[in-house]
PyMOL commands that place a pseudoatom at each C-alpha (Angstrom):
pseudoatom trace, name=CA, resn=MET, resi=1, chain=A, elem=C, hetatm=0, pos=[99.791, 108.962, 80.290]
pseudoatom trace, name=CA, resn=VAL, resi=2, chain=A, elem=C, hetatm=0, pos=[101.441, 106.931, 77.489]
pseudoatom trace, name=CA, resn=LEU, resi=3, chain=A, elem=C, hetatm=0, pos=[103.335, 103.611, 77.704]
pseudoatom trace, name=CA, resn=HIS, resi=4, chain=A, elem=C, hetatm=0, pos=[105.587, 102.442, 74.862]
pseudoatom trace, name=CA, resn=GLY, resi=5, chain=A, elem=C, hetatm=0, pos=[105.982, 98.912, 73.509]
pseudoatom trace, name=CA, resn=CYS, resi=6, chain=A, elem=C, hetatm=0, pos=[108.700, 96.278, 73.931]
pseudoatom trace, name=CA, resn=SER, resi=7, chain=A, elem=C, hetatm=0, pos=[111.067, 97.936, 71.440]
pseudoatom trace, name=CA, resn=GLY, resi=8, chain=A, elem=C, hetatm=0, pos=[111.391, 101.111, 73.490]
pseudoatom trace, name=CA, resn=LEU, resi=9, chain=A, elem=C, hetatm=0, pos=[110.226, 104.643, 72.818]
pseudoatom trace, name=CA, resn=PRO, resi=10, chain=A, elem=C, hetatm=0, pos=[109.790, 105.252, 69.062]
pseudoatom trace, name=CA, resn=GLY, resi=11, chain=A, elem=C, hetatm=0, pos=[109.085, 108.604, 67.461]
pseudoatom trace, name=CA, resn=SER, resi=12, chain=A, elem=C, hetatm=0, pos=[105.551, 107.510, 66.638]
pseudoatom trace, name=CA, resn=VAL, resi=13, chain=A, elem=C, hetatm=0, pos=[104.796, 107.448, 70.354]
pseudoatom trace, name=CA, resn=LYS, resi=14, chain=A, elem=C, hetatm=0, pos=[107.170, 110.088, 71.771]
pseudoatom trace, name=CA, resn=LYS, resi=15, chain=A, elem=C, hetatm=0, pos=[106.477, 112.783, 69.189]
pseudoatom trace, name=CA, resn=THR, resi=16, chain=A, elem=C, hetatm=0, pos=[103.478, 111.899, 67.033]
pseudoatom trace, name=CA, resn=TRP, resi=17, chain=A, elem=C, hetatm=0, pos=[101.113, 110.781, 69.777]
pseudoatom trace, name=CA, resn=SER, resi=18, chain=A, elem=C, hetatm=0, pos=[102.268, 113.516, 72.151]
pseudoatom trace, name=CA, resn=GLU, resi=19, chain=A, elem=C, hetatm=0, pos=[101.502, 116.173, 69.570]
pseudoatom trace, name=CA, resn=ARG, resi=20, chain=A, elem=C, hetatm=0, pos=[98.217, 114.522, 68.631]
pseudoatom trace, name=CA, resn=LEU, resi=21, chain=A, elem=C, hetatm=0, pos=[96.951, 114.269, 72.196]
pseudoatom trace, name=CA, resn=SER, resi=22, chain=A, elem=C, hetatm=0, pos=[98.124, 117.808, 72.955]
pseudoatom trace, name=CA, resn=SER, resi=23, chain=A, elem=C, hetatm=0, pos=[96.189, 119.080, 69.932]
pseudoatom trace, name=CA, resn=TRP, resi=24, chain=A, elem=C, hetatm=0, pos=[93.085, 117.510, 71.475]
pseudoatom trace, name=CA, resn=GLY, resi=25, chain=A, elem=C, hetatm=0, pos=[93.658, 119.570, 74.619]
pseudoatom trace, name=CA, resn=TYR, resi=26, chain=A, elem=C, hetatm=0, pos=[95.325, 116.988, 76.850]
pseudoatom trace, name=CA, resn=VAL, resi=27, chain=A, elem=C, hetatm=0, pos=[98.497, 117.186, 78.919]
pseudoatom trace, name=CA, resn=VAL, resi=28, chain=A, elem=C, hetatm=0, pos=[100.728, 114.261, 77.883]
pseudoatom trace, name=CA, resn=LEU, resi=29, chain=A, elem=C, hetatm=0, pos=[103.338, 112.375, 79.898]
pseudoatom trace, name=CA, resn=VAL, resi=30, chain=A, elem=C, hetatm=0, pos=[105.203, 109.646, 78.005]
pseudoatom trace, name=CA, resn=VAL, resi=31, chain=A, elem=C, hetatm=0, pos=[106.761, 107.125, 80.368]
pseudoatom trace, name=CA, resn=ASP, resi=32, chain=A, elem=C, hetatm=0, pos=[110.164, 105.719, 79.325]
pseudoatom trace, name=CA, resn=SER, resi=33, chain=A, elem=C, hetatm=0, pos=[110.502, 102.427, 81.199]
pseudoatom trace, name=CA, resn=PHE, resi=34, chain=A, elem=C, hetatm=0, pos=[113.803, 101.412, 79.592]
pseudoatom trace, name=CA, resn=SER, resi=35, chain=A, elem=C, hetatm=0, pos=[116.401, 104.202, 79.397]
pseudoatom trace, name=CA, resn=THR, resi=36, chain=A, elem=C, hetatm=0, pos=[117.044, 104.612, 83.115]
pseudoatom trace, name=CA, resn=ARG, resi=37, chain=A, elem=C, hetatm=0, pos=[117.246, 100.834, 83.481]
pseudoatom trace, name=CA, resn=GLY, resi=38, chain=A, elem=C, hetatm=0, pos=[119.762, 100.483, 80.653]
pseudoatom trace, name=CA, resn=ILE, resi=39, chain=A, elem=C, hetatm=0, pos=[117.359, 98.352, 78.623]
pseudoatom trace, name=CA, resn=LYS, resi=40, chain=A, elem=C, hetatm=0, pos=[117.106, 98.677, 74.833]
pseudoatom trace, name=CA, resn=GLU, resi=41, chain=A, elem=C, hetatm=0, pos=[114.157, 96.359, 74.289]
pseudoatom trace, name=CA, resn=THR, resi=42, chain=A, elem=C, hetatm=0, pos=[112.265, 93.463, 75.855]
pseudoatom trace, name=CA, resn=CYS, resi=43, chain=A, elem=C, hetatm=0, pos=[110.772, 91.873, 72.739]
pseudoatom trace, name=CA, resn=ASP, resi=44, chain=A, elem=C, hetatm=0, pos=[112.951, 88.786, 73.208]
pseudoatom trace, name=CA, resn=GLY, resi=45, chain=A, elem=C, hetatm=0, pos=[111.431, 88.217, 76.643]
pseudoatom trace, name=CA, resn=LEU, resi=46, chain=A, elem=C, hetatm=0, pos=[114.805, 88.264, 78.412]
pseudoatom trace, name=CA, resn=HIS, resi=47, chain=A, elem=C, hetatm=0, pos=[113.998, 91.309, 80.559]
pseudoatom trace, name=CA, resn=SER, resi=48, chain=A, elem=C, hetatm=0, pos=[111.090, 91.859, 82.903]
pseudoatom trace, name=CA, resn=VAL, resi=49, chain=A, elem=C, hetatm=0, pos=[110.046, 95.388, 83.827]
pseudoatom trace, name=CA, resn=ASP, resi=50, chain=A, elem=C, hetatm=0, pos=[107.153, 96.222, 86.134]
pseudoatom trace, name=CA, resn=ARG, resi=51, chain=A, elem=C, hetatm=0, pos=[105.387, 98.595, 83.783]
pseudoatom trace, name=CA, resn=VAL, resi=52, chain=A, elem=C, hetatm=0, pos=[102.251, 98.708, 85.935]
pseudoatom trace, name=CA, resn=TYR, resi=53, chain=A, elem=C, hetatm=0, pos=[104.118, 100.349, 88.800]
pseudoatom trace, name=CA, resn=ASP, resi=54, chain=A, elem=C, hetatm=0, pos=[105.821, 102.682, 86.338]
pseudoatom trace, name=CA, resn=ALA, resi=55, chain=A, elem=C, hetatm=0, pos=[102.348, 103.798, 85.265]
pseudoatom trace, name=CA, resn=TYR, resi=56, chain=A, elem=C, hetatm=0, pos=[101.126, 104.406, 88.796]
pseudoatom trace, name=CA, resn=GLY, resi=57, chain=A, elem=C, hetatm=0, pos=[104.344, 106.159, 89.776]
pseudoatom trace, name=CA, resn=ALA, resi=58, chain=A, elem=C, hetatm=0, pos=[103.880, 108.471, 86.796]
pseudoatom trace, name=CA, resn=LEU, resi=59, chain=A, elem=C, hetatm=0, pos=[100.251, 109.004, 87.765]
pseudoatom trace, name=CA, resn=GLU, resi=60, chain=A, elem=C, hetatm=0, pos=[101.310, 110.131, 91.227]
pseudoatom trace, name=CA, resn=PHE, resi=61, chain=A, elem=C, hetatm=0, pos=[103.953, 112.427, 89.688]
pseudoatom trace, name=CA, resn=LEU, resi=62, chain=A, elem=C, hetatm=0, pos=[101.615, 113.997, 87.132]
pseudoatom trace, name=CA, resn=SER, resi=63, chain=A, elem=C, hetatm=0, pos=[98.769, 114.475, 89.599]
pseudoatom trace, name=CA, resn=LYS, resi=64, chain=A, elem=C, hetatm=0, pos=[100.831, 116.975, 91.619]
pseudoatom trace, name=CA, resn=TYR, resi=65, chain=A, elem=C, hetatm=0, pos=[100.920, 119.581, 88.847]
pseudoatom trace, name=CA, resn=SER, resi=66, chain=A, elem=C, hetatm=0, pos=[98.432, 122.432, 89.216]
pseudoatom trace, name=CA, resn=PHE, resi=67, chain=A, elem=C, hetatm=0, pos=[97.573, 122.383, 85.486]
pseudoatom trace, name=CA, resn=VAL, resi=68, chain=A, elem=C, hetatm=0, pos=[96.518, 118.704, 85.637]
pseudoatom trace, name=CA, resn=ASP, resi=69, chain=A, elem=C, hetatm=0, pos=[93.130, 117.507, 86.863]
pseudoatom trace, name=CA, resn=PRO, resi=70, chain=A, elem=C, hetatm=0, pos=[93.960, 114.293, 88.790]
pseudoatom trace, name=CA, resn=ARG, resi=71, chain=A, elem=C, hetatm=0, pos=[90.335, 113.177, 88.396]
pseudoatom trace, name=CA, resn=ARG, resi=72, chain=A, elem=C, hetatm=0, pos=[90.682, 113.081, 84.597]
pseudoatom trace, name=CA, resn=ILE, resi=73, chain=A, elem=C, hetatm=0, pos=[93.814, 111.074, 83.754]
pseudoatom trace, name=CA, resn=ALA, resi=74, chain=A, elem=C, hetatm=0, pos=[93.766, 108.238, 81.226]
pseudoatom trace, name=CA, resn=LEU, resi=75, chain=A, elem=C, hetatm=0, pos=[96.376, 105.568, 80.516]
pseudoatom trace, name=CA, resn=MET, resi=76, chain=A, elem=C, hetatm=0, pos=[97.265, 104.682, 76.920]
pseudoatom trace, name=CA, resn=GLY, resi=77, chain=A, elem=C, hetatm=0, pos=[99.631, 101.880, 75.944]
pseudoatom trace, name=CA, resn=PHE, resi=78, chain=A, elem=C, hetatm=0, pos=[100.973, 100.317, 72.765]
pseudoatom trace, name=CA, resn=SER, resi=79, chain=A, elem=C, hetatm=0, pos=[101.665, 96.573, 72.387]
pseudoatom trace, name=CA, resn=ALA, resi=80, chain=A, elem=C, hetatm=0, pos=[103.560, 95.589, 75.572]
pseudoatom trace, name=CA, resn=GLY, resi=81, chain=A, elem=C, hetatm=0, pos=[102.508, 98.977, 76.921]
pseudoatom trace, name=CA, resn=GLY, resi=82, chain=A, elem=C, hetatm=0, pos=[98.965, 97.988, 76.063]
pseudoatom trace, name=CA, resn=ASN, resi=83, chain=A, elem=C, hetatm=0, pos=[99.422, 94.795, 78.085]
pseudoatom trace, name=CA, resn=ALA, resi=84, chain=A, elem=C, hetatm=0, pos=[100.545, 96.899, 81.053]
pseudoatom trace, name=CA, resn=THR, resi=85, chain=A, elem=C, hetatm=0, pos=[97.592, 99.224, 80.544]
pseudoatom trace, name=CA, resn=LEU, resi=86, chain=A, elem=C, hetatm=0, pos=[95.127, 96.351, 80.805]
pseudoatom trace, name=CA, resn=GLU, resi=87, chain=A, elem=C, hetatm=0, pos=[96.928, 94.932, 83.828]
pseudoatom trace, name=CA, resn=ALA, resi=88, chain=A, elem=C, hetatm=0, pos=[96.976, 98.338, 85.523]
pseudoatom trace, name=CA, resn=LEU, resi=89, chain=A, elem=C, hetatm=0, pos=[93.225, 98.838, 85.126]
pseudoatom trace, name=CA, resn=GLN, resi=90, chain=A, elem=C, hetatm=0, pos=[92.022, 95.308, 85.849]
pseudoatom trace, name=CA, resn=SER, resi=91, chain=A, elem=C, hetatm=0, pos=[89.495, 95.305, 88.668]
pseudoatom trace, name=CA, resn=GLY, resi=92, chain=A, elem=C, hetatm=0, pos=[90.823, 93.718, 91.822]
pseudoatom trace, name=CA, resn=GLY, resi=93, chain=A, elem=C, hetatm=0, pos=[94.408, 93.792, 90.549]
pseudoatom trace, name=CA, resn=ASP, resi=94, chain=A, elem=C, hetatm=0, pos=[97.163, 96.242, 91.417]
pseudoatom trace, name=CA, resn=GLU, resi=95, chain=A, elem=C, hetatm=0, pos=[94.756, 99.154, 91.020]
pseudoatom trace, name=CA, resn=ARG, resi=96, chain=A, elem=C, hetatm=0, pos=[93.028, 98.252, 94.283]
pseudoatom trace, name=CA, resn=LEU, resi=97, chain=A, elem=C, hetatm=0, pos=[96.269, 99.020, 96.148]
pseudoatom trace, name=CA, resn=MET, resi=98, chain=A, elem=C, hetatm=0, pos=[96.676, 102.474, 94.649]
pseudoatom trace, name=CA, resn=GLU, resi=99, chain=A, elem=C, hetatm=0, pos=[95.396, 105.695, 96.187]
pseudoatom trace, name=CA, resn=ARG, resi=100, chain=A, elem=C, hetatm=0, pos=[95.203, 107.476, 92.851]
pseudoatom trace, name=CA, resn=LYS, resi=101, chain=A, elem=C, hetatm=0, pos=[93.239, 105.893, 90.019]
pseudoatom trace, name=CA, resn=PHE, resi=102, chain=A, elem=C, hetatm=0, pos=[93.205, 106.151, 86.233]
pseudoatom trace, name=CA, resn=LYS, resi=103, chain=A, elem=C, hetatm=0, pos=[89.819, 107.208, 84.904]
pseudoatom trace, name=CA, resn=ALA, resi=104, chain=A, elem=C, hetatm=0, pos=[90.079, 105.587, 81.463]
pseudoatom trace, name=CA, resn=ALA, resi=105, chain=A, elem=C, hetatm=0, pos=[92.337, 103.315, 79.422]
pseudoatom trace, name=CA, resn=ILE, resi=106, chain=A, elem=C, hetatm=0, pos=[93.219, 102.824, 75.754]
pseudoatom trace, name=CA, resn=ALA, resi=107, chain=A, elem=C, hetatm=0, pos=[95.191, 99.744, 74.736]
pseudoatom trace, name=CA, resn=TYR, resi=108, chain=A, elem=C, hetatm=0, pos=[96.592, 99.504, 71.206]
pseudoatom trace, name=CA, resn=TYR, resi=109, chain=A, elem=C, hetatm=0, pos=[97.136, 95.906, 70.006]
pseudoatom trace, name=CA, resn=PRO, resi=110, chain=A, elem=C, hetatm=0, pos=[97.653, 94.386, 73.465]
pseudoatom trace, name=CA, resn=ASP, resi=111, chain=A, elem=C, hetatm=0, pos=[97.855, 90.753, 74.490]
pseudoatom trace, name=CA, resn=CYS, resi=112, chain=A, elem=C, hetatm=0, pos=[94.387, 90.372, 75.964]
pseudoatom trace, name=CA, resn=SER, resi=113, chain=A, elem=C, hetatm=0, pos=[95.425, 87.316, 77.928]
pseudoatom trace, name=CA, resn=ALA, resi=114, chain=A, elem=C, hetatm=0, pos=[96.934, 89.861, 80.361]
pseudoatom trace, name=CA, resn=THR, resi=115, chain=A, elem=C, hetatm=0, pos=[93.450, 90.518, 81.782]
pseudoatom trace, name=CA, resn=ASN, resi=116, chain=A, elem=C, hetatm=0, pos=[90.117, 88.849, 82.486]
pseudoatom trace, name=CA, resn=GLY, resi=117, chain=A, elem=C, hetatm=0, pos=[88.357, 91.850, 80.963]
pseudoatom trace, name=CA, resn=ASP, resi=118, chain=A, elem=C, hetatm=0, pos=[86.846, 93.255, 84.156]
pseudoatom trace, name=CA, resn=MET, resi=119, chain=A, elem=C, hetatm=0, pos=[88.161, 96.796, 84.189]
pseudoatom trace, name=CA, resn=ALA, resi=120, chain=A, elem=C, hetatm=0, pos=[88.154, 99.467, 86.894]
pseudoatom trace, name=CA, resn=ALA, resi=121, chain=A, elem=C, hetatm=0, pos=[87.564, 102.289, 84.399]
pseudoatom trace, name=CA, resn=PRO, resi=122, chain=A, elem=C, hetatm=0, pos=[86.147, 102.613, 80.858]
pseudoatom trace, name=CA, resn=THR, resi=123, chain=A, elem=C, hetatm=0, pos=[88.527, 100.878, 78.454]
pseudoatom trace, name=CA, resn=LEU, resi=124, chain=A, elem=C, hetatm=0, pos=[89.036, 100.914, 74.683]
pseudoatom trace, name=CA, resn=ILE, resi=125, chain=A, elem=C, hetatm=0, pos=[90.965, 98.076, 73.030]
pseudoatom trace, name=CA, resn=LEU, resi=126, chain=A, elem=C, hetatm=0, pos=[92.113, 98.493, 69.412]
pseudoatom trace, name=CA, resn=ILE, resi=127, chain=A, elem=C, hetatm=0, pos=[93.508, 95.533, 67.501]
pseudoatom trace, name=CA, resn=GLY, resi=128, chain=A, elem=C, hetatm=0, pos=[94.046, 94.302, 63.959]
pseudoatom trace, name=CA, resn=GLU, resi=129, chain=A, elem=C, hetatm=0, pos=[92.185, 91.356, 62.506]
pseudoatom trace, name=CA, resn=LEU, resi=130, chain=A, elem=C, hetatm=0, pos=[95.411, 89.929, 61.034]
pseudoatom trace, name=CA, resn=ASP, resi=131, chain=A, elem=C, hetatm=0, pos=[97.647, 90.639, 64.045]
pseudoatom trace, name=CA, resn=ASP, resi=132, chain=A, elem=C, hetatm=0, pos=[99.812, 87.535, 64.455]
pseudoatom trace, name=CA, resn=ARG, resi=133, chain=A, elem=C, hetatm=0, pos=[101.712, 88.864, 67.486]
pseudoatom trace, name=CA, resn=THR, resi=134, chain=A, elem=C, hetatm=0, pos=[98.769, 89.666, 69.737]
pseudoatom trace, name=CA, resn=PRO, resi=135, chain=A, elem=C, hetatm=0, pos=[95.838, 87.938, 68.007]
pseudoatom trace, name=CA, resn=ALA, resi=136, chain=A, elem=C, hetatm=0, pos=[92.453, 89.613, 67.894]
pseudoatom trace, name=CA, resn=LYS, resi=137, chain=A, elem=C, hetatm=0, pos=[90.861, 86.240, 68.647]
pseudoatom trace, name=CA, resn=ILE, resi=138, chain=A, elem=C, hetatm=0, pos=[92.207, 86.344, 72.210]
pseudoatom trace, name=CA, resn=CYS, resi=139, chain=A, elem=C, hetatm=0, pos=[90.599, 89.747, 72.759]
pseudoatom trace, name=CA, resn=GLN, resi=140, chain=A, elem=C, hetatm=0, pos=[87.326, 88.536, 71.287]
pseudoatom trace, name=CA, resn=GLU, resi=141, chain=A, elem=C, hetatm=0, pos=[87.375, 85.508, 73.583]
pseudoatom trace, name=CA, resn=MET, resi=142, chain=A, elem=C, hetatm=0, pos=[88.156, 87.739, 76.551]
pseudoatom trace, name=CA, resn=MET, resi=143, chain=A, elem=C, hetatm=0, pos=[85.109, 89.866, 75.750]
pseudoatom trace, name=CA, resn=THR, resi=144, chain=A, elem=C, hetatm=0, pos=[82.795, 86.837, 75.735]
pseudoatom trace, name=CA, resn=GLN, resi=145, chain=A, elem=C, hetatm=0, pos=[84.196, 85.592, 79.059]
pseudoatom trace, name=CA, resn=ARG, resi=146, chain=A, elem=C, hetatm=0, pos=[83.902, 88.856, 80.986]
pseudoatom trace, name=CA, resn=SER, resi=147, chain=A, elem=C, hetatm=0, pos=[81.901, 88.600, 84.208]
pseudoatom trace, name=CA, resn=GLY, resi=148, chain=A, elem=C, hetatm=0, pos=[80.091, 91.834, 83.434]
pseudoatom trace, name=CA, resn=LYS, resi=149, chain=A, elem=C, hetatm=0, pos=[81.462, 93.517, 86.534]
pseudoatom trace, name=CA, resn=GLY, resi=150, chain=A, elem=C, hetatm=0, pos=[83.359, 96.766, 86.441]
pseudoatom trace, name=CA, resn=SER, resi=151, chain=A, elem=C, hetatm=0, pos=[83.365, 99.447, 83.772]
pseudoatom trace, name=CA, resn=SER, resi=152, chain=A, elem=C, hetatm=0, pos=[82.558, 99.327, 80.080]
pseudoatom trace, name=CA, resn=VAL, resi=153, chain=A, elem=C, hetatm=0, pos=[85.016, 97.763, 77.630]
pseudoatom trace, name=CA, resn=GLN, resi=154, chain=A, elem=C, hetatm=0, pos=[84.944, 98.536, 73.908]
pseudoatom trace, name=CA, resn=LEU, resi=155, chain=A, elem=C, hetatm=0, pos=[86.817, 96.285, 71.473]
pseudoatom trace, name=CA, resn=ASP, resi=156, chain=A, elem=C, hetatm=0, pos=[87.479, 97.568, 67.947]
pseudoatom trace, name=CA, resn=VAL, resi=157, chain=A, elem=C, hetatm=0, pos=[88.887, 94.993, 65.502]
pseudoatom trace, name=CA, resn=TYR, resi=158, chain=A, elem=C, hetatm=0, pos=[90.161, 96.469, 62.222]
pseudoatom trace, name=CA, resn=PRO, resi=159, chain=A, elem=C, hetatm=0, pos=[89.737, 94.239, 59.135]
pseudoatom trace, name=CA, resn=GLY, resi=160, chain=A, elem=C, hetatm=0, pos=[93.009, 93.517, 57.341]
pseudoatom trace, name=CA, resn=ALA, resi=161, chain=A, elem=C, hetatm=0, pos=[95.086, 95.335, 59.960]
pseudoatom trace, name=CA, resn=ARG, resi=162, chain=A, elem=C, hetatm=0, pos=[98.262, 94.033, 61.569]
pseudoatom trace, name=CA, resn=HIS, resi=163, chain=A, elem=C, hetatm=0, pos=[100.373, 94.832, 64.625]
pseudoatom trace, name=CA, resn=GLY, resi=164, chain=A, elem=C, hetatm=0, pos=[101.642, 98.424, 64.741]
pseudoatom trace, name=CA, resn=PHE, resi=165, chain=A, elem=C, hetatm=0, pos=[98.887, 99.652, 62.434]
pseudoatom trace, name=CA, resn=ASP, resi=166, chain=A, elem=C, hetatm=0, pos=[99.106, 103.255, 63.691]
pseudoatom trace, name=CA, resn=SER, resi=167, chain=A, elem=C, hetatm=0, pos=[102.863, 103.700, 63.116]
pseudoatom trace, name=CA, resn=ALA, resi=168, chain=A, elem=C, hetatm=0, pos=[103.549, 105.682, 59.939]
pseudoatom trace, name=CA, resn=GLY, resi=169, chain=A, elem=C, hetatm=0, pos=[107.090, 104.297, 59.834]
pseudoatom trace, name=CA, resn=LEU, resi=170, chain=A, elem=C, hetatm=0, pos=[105.663, 100.883, 58.953]
pseudoatom trace, name=CA, resn=LYS, resi=171, chain=A, elem=C, hetatm=0, pos=[103.941, 101.852, 55.698]
pseudoatom trace, name=CA, resn=THR, resi=172, chain=A, elem=C, hetatm=0, pos=[105.870, 99.232, 53.727]
pseudoatom trace, name=CA, resn=GLY, resi=173, chain=A, elem=C, hetatm=0, pos=[105.517, 96.630, 56.470]
pseudoatom trace, name=CA, resn=ILE, resi=174, chain=A, elem=C, hetatm=0, pos=[108.279, 94.691, 58.234]
pseudoatom trace, name=CA, resn=GLU, resi=175, chain=A, elem=C, hetatm=0, pos=[108.889, 91.288, 59.774]
pseudoatom trace, name=CA, resn=THR, resi=176, chain=A, elem=C, hetatm=0, pos=[110.176, 91.352, 63.358]
pseudoatom trace, name=CA, resn=TYR, resi=177, chain=A, elem=C, hetatm=0, pos=[110.584, 88.432, 65.741]
pseudoatom trace, name=CA, resn=GLY, resi=178, chain=A, elem=C, hetatm=0, pos=[108.638, 86.338, 63.275]
pseudoatom trace, name=CA, resn=HIS, resi=179, chain=A, elem=C, hetatm=0, pos=[105.625, 88.654, 63.151]
pseudoatom trace, name=CA, resn=ARG, resi=180, chain=A, elem=C, hetatm=0, pos=[104.316, 91.072, 60.537]
pseudoatom trace, name=CA, resn=MET, resi=181, chain=A, elem=C, hetatm=0, pos=[103.909, 94.750, 61.425]
pseudoatom trace, name=CA, resn=GLN, resi=182, chain=A, elem=C, hetatm=0, pos=[102.296, 97.266, 59.092]
pseudoatom trace, name=CA, resn=TYR, resi=183, chain=A, elem=C, hetatm=0, pos=[100.669, 100.702, 59.070]
pseudoatom trace, name=CA, resn=ASN, resi=184, chain=A, elem=C, hetatm=0, pos=[97.138, 100.342, 57.749]
pseudoatom trace, name=CA, resn=ALA, resi=185, chain=A, elem=C, hetatm=0, pos=[94.417, 101.332, 60.243]
pseudoatom trace, name=CA, resn=ALA, resi=186, chain=A, elem=C, hetatm=0, pos=[95.732, 104.557, 61.726]
pseudoatom trace, name=CA, resn=GLU, resi=187, chain=A, elem=C, hetatm=0, pos=[92.919, 106.932, 60.814]
pseudoatom trace, name=CA, resn=GLN, resi=188, chain=A, elem=C, hetatm=0, pos=[90.139, 104.713, 62.150]
pseudoatom trace, name=CA, resn=SER, resi=189, chain=A, elem=C, hetatm=0, pos=[91.947, 104.061, 65.421]
pseudoatom trace, name=CA, resn=ILE, resi=190, chain=A, elem=C, hetatm=0, pos=[92.829, 107.721, 65.948]
pseudoatom trace, name=CA, resn=LEU, resi=191, chain=A, elem=C, hetatm=0, pos=[89.208, 108.760, 65.438]
pseudoatom trace, name=CA, resn=ALA, resi=192, chain=A, elem=C, hetatm=0, pos=[88.071, 106.013, 67.815]
pseudoatom trace, name=CA, resn=SER, resi=193, chain=A, elem=C, hetatm=0, pos=[90.573, 107.100, 70.475]
pseudoatom trace, name=CA, resn=HIS, resi=194, chain=A, elem=C, hetatm=0, pos=[89.541, 110.738, 70.199]
pseudoatom trace, name=CA, resn=ALA, resi=195, chain=A, elem=C, hetatm=0, pos=[85.842, 109.898, 70.392]
pseudoatom trace, name=CA, resn=PHE, resi=196, chain=A, elem=C, hetatm=0, pos=[86.417, 107.610, 73.375]
pseudoatom trace, name=CA, resn=LEU, resi=197, chain=A, elem=C, hetatm=0, pos=[88.295, 110.263, 75.366]
pseudoatom trace, name=CA, resn=LYS, resi=198, chain=A, elem=C, hetatm=0, pos=[85.660, 112.871, 74.557]
pseudoatom trace, name=CA, resn=ASP, resi=199, chain=A, elem=C, hetatm=0, pos=[82.951, 110.487, 75.691]
pseudoatom trace, name=CA, resn=VAL, resi=200, chain=A, elem=C, hetatm=0, pos=[84.702, 109.677, 78.971]
pseudoatom trace, name=CA, resn=PHE, resi=201, chain=A, elem=C, hetatm=0, pos=[85.906, 113.165, 79.855]
pseudoatom trace, name=CA, resn=GLY, resi=202, chain=A, elem=C, hetatm=0, pos=[83.463, 115.329, 77.922]
pseudoatom trace, name=CA, resn=GLY, resi=203, chain=A, elem=C, hetatm=0, pos=[84.337, 118.248, 75.668]
for i in range(1, 203): cmd.bond("trace and resi %d" % i, "trace and resi %d" % (i + 1))
show_as sticks, trace
zoom trace
């Protein structure tokens, strides 16, 4: 299950990650939280969308297909989608109200202030050292303040990397909403994501 960021559903998520995850043997459902609501983006903070309930609604939907193992579904999110991923899997949060559960989570460059770090399923957080939109320091602080309850959490901080580091469309780098975004740690993060999923689900 894949959640996009605040700018909507880019090709890097809709096509590239779908094809990548499919090549690893996974069924992929990309959740578009904006189109049906008539929203173009939420990066300016003017719109609020309950992405956590979008994720669980999609989980319920996907779990009904015969070719999907409902016991082996992970949630992956990018930026604002990463925030929602952490919120969705936080122990004692909304997940406690849900009948169906995610079995793993991957959050790309999330705002780690969205969670206390106690997660209901194994979680991988990937962030750039130089990210000035969702600073790595907040994730590092979150890791030191975890209670130790819940499932394992792995934090990978990529030296010299910025927000959006996996998006090939950002090879030259851009400034958006006062923050730098640039492609420069894709390979490492992709390998880490693949290894994490294999470790959690086997195979």
